[in-house]
C-alpha positions in Angstrom: 40.3 -69.7 -23.3 41.6 -67.3 -20.5 42.4 -64.7 -23.0 38.9 -64.8 -23.9 37.5 -64.6 -20.3 40.1 -62.0 -19.8 38.6 -60.2 -22.5 35.2 -60.9 -21.5 36.3 -59.5 -17.7 37.8 -56.1 -18.7 34.9 -55.4 -21.3 32.2 -55.7 -18.7 34.4 -53.7 -16.4 34.1 -51.3 -18.8 30.6 -51.5 -18.9 29.4 -51.7 -15.4 32.4 -48.0 -15.2 30.2 -46.6 -17.8 26.6 -47.7 -16.6 27.6 -46.3 -13.4 29.3 -42.9 -14.7 25.7 -42.4 -16.5 23.6 -42.9 -13.6 25.8 -40.6 -11.7 25.5 -37.9 -14.7 22.0 -38.6 -14.4 21.8 -38.0 -11.0 24.2 -34.9 -10.6 21.6 -33.8 -13.3 18.6 -34.3 -11.8 19.9 -32.7 -8.4 21.6 -30.2 -9.6 21.5 -28.2 -12.8 17.0 -29.4 -13.1 16.3 -28.7 -9.4 18.1 -25.3 -9.8 16.6 -24.7 -13.2 13.4 -23.2 -12.7 11.3 -21.6 -14.9 10.7 -17.7 -14.9 8.1 -16.4 -12.2 6.1 -13.7 -13.1 6.7 -10.5 -10.7 4.9 -9.9 -8.2 2.9 -6.7 -9.1 3.4 -3.4 -7.9 2.0 -0.1 -6.9 3.8 1.0 -9.8 3.1 5.5 -9.7 0.8 4.8 -7.1 3.4 4.0 -4.6 3.3 7.0 -2.8 -0.1 6.3 -2.0 0.4 2.8 -0.7 3.5 3.5 1.4 1.9 7.2 3.3 -1.1 5.2 4.5 0.5 1.9 5.4 -0.7 -0.3 6.8 -4.3 0.7 6.2 -3.0 -0.1 2.3 -0.7 -3.1 1.4 2.9 -2.6 0.3 1.3 -4.7 -2.7 -1.8 -4.9 -4.5 -2.2 -8.7 -4.4 -1.9 -8.4 -0.6 -4.4 -6.8 2.0 -4.4 -3.7 4.4 -6.0 -2.9 7.5 -9.0 -4.7 8.2 -8.2 -7.0 5.2 -8.7 -4.1 3.1 -8.8 -5.1 -1.0 -7.2 -1.8 -2.8 -7.1 -1.0 -6.3 -5.7 1.8 -8.4 -8.3 4.4 -10.0 -8.3 4.3 -13.5 -10.7 7.3 -14.3 -11.2 10.0 -11.9 -14.3 11.6 -11.4 -14.8 14.6 -9.6 -17.5 17.4 -8.0 -17.4 20.5 -10.5 -14.9 23.1 -9.6 -12.8 20.3 -8.0 -9.1 20.0 -8.6 -8.4 16.6 -10.7 -6.6 14.7 -8.7 -3.3 13.0 -10.5 -3.6 9.5 -9.0 -6.1 7.5 -6.5 -6.3 3.9 -4.6 -9.3 2.7 -3.6 -10.3 0.1 -1.0 -12.9 -1.7 1.1 -12.0 -3.4 4.3 -14.7 -5.9 5.9 -16.2 -3.4 7.9 -17.8 -2.1 4.8 -15.5 1.2 5.5 -14.7 2.6 1.9 -10.9 4.6 1.5 -10.2 6.2 -0.6 -5.8 7.9 -1.2 -5.9 10.7 -3.2 -2.8 12.6 -4.7 -3.2 15.9 -6.1 -0.7 17.8 -8.7 0.6 20.6 -6.1 -0.1 21.4 -2.4 -2.6 24.3 -3.6 -4.8 21.8 -5.2 -5.0 19.7 -1.9 -5.7 23.1 -0.2 -8.9 24.2 -2.6 -10.0 21.0 -1.7 -10.2 21.0 1.7 -11.6 24.4 2.0 -14.2 23.4 -0.3 -15.3 19.8 1.7 -13.3 19.8 5.3 -12.8 21.3 8.7 -9.6 20.1 10.8 -11.2 18.5 13.5 -7.7 17.5 15.8 -4.7 16.3 15.1 -3.3 12.6 15.4 0.1 11.6 16.8 1.6 8.4 14.9 5.2 7.1 15.8 6.6 9.4 12.7 4.9 12.5 12.0 1.2 13.8 12.7 -2.0 13.6 11.1 -4.1 15.8 10.7 -8.1 14.5 11.1 -11.1 16.4 9.2 -14.7 15.8 9.3 -16.8 17.3 6.4 -18.3 20.6 6.3 -21.4 20.0 4.9 -23.5 17.6 4.0 -22.2 17.4 0.2 -19.3 15.8 1.4 -19.5 12.0 0.6 -17.2 11.1 3.2 -17.3 10.7 7.1 -13.2 11.1 7.9 -10.5 12.7 6.1 -7.0 13.0 6.7 -3.5 14.3 5.6 0.1 13.9 6.9 1.7 16.9 8.8 0.3 20.0 9.5 1.2 22.4 6.8 -0.6 22.2 3.8 2.4 23.8 1.8 4.4 20.7 1.8 1.5 18.3 1.3 -0.2 16.2 -1.8 -2.3 13.5 -0.4 -5.4 13.0 1.5 -7.1 9.9 2.9 -11.0 10.0 2.7 -13.2 7.7 4.6 -17.0 6.3 3.9 -19.6 4.3 5.7 -20.0 6.2 8.8 -20.5 9.3 10.5 -17.1 11.2 11.7 -17.6 10.1 15.1 -18.0 6.5 14.3 -15.0 6.1 11.7 -13.1 8.0 14.2 -13.8 5.2 17.1 -14.1 2.3 15.2 -11.4 2.4 12.0 -9.2 5.1 12.5 -7.9 4.7 15.9 -7.5 1.1 15.1 -5.6 1.8 11.8 -2.0 2.1 13.6 -1.3 4.3 10.3 2.1 5.0 10.9 
């Protein structure tokens, strides 16, 4: 009888130990293995080949397409680029529309000669604007056929530039005072 009680006690202790160990293993699994194992997360979208445009005109353009730029601008890449007859065809473009209904187009040309040819056909330099990292040339339309009100490009030497910002939604003076001065392009 004593032996059966001893065996029963030993079996009870073993069963309790195994049960406690099982609970411990389940707890470890839930707290460490399962908690640190995540489903793959989709990578956030990026500008890809349009990165140079986005970064050149930051913070008007956001650094990622799923973010917003200056004045809550929502930006997208342009798939099919249309140009006026005689204008050089750009390599790539971004376009944004902000809460103030200012539309901006960020264009990259293949080489500086294409940018110069485009500027000569549509724009006249009005003034320069100092930013913390560079000087921007500000341009006003050269005639009524120019569909934008204000343009800008980084630097003053066109032989090195291939990117251009164009904004529409108002006149040059109003865009300059109400939009450009607040945009804080770096």
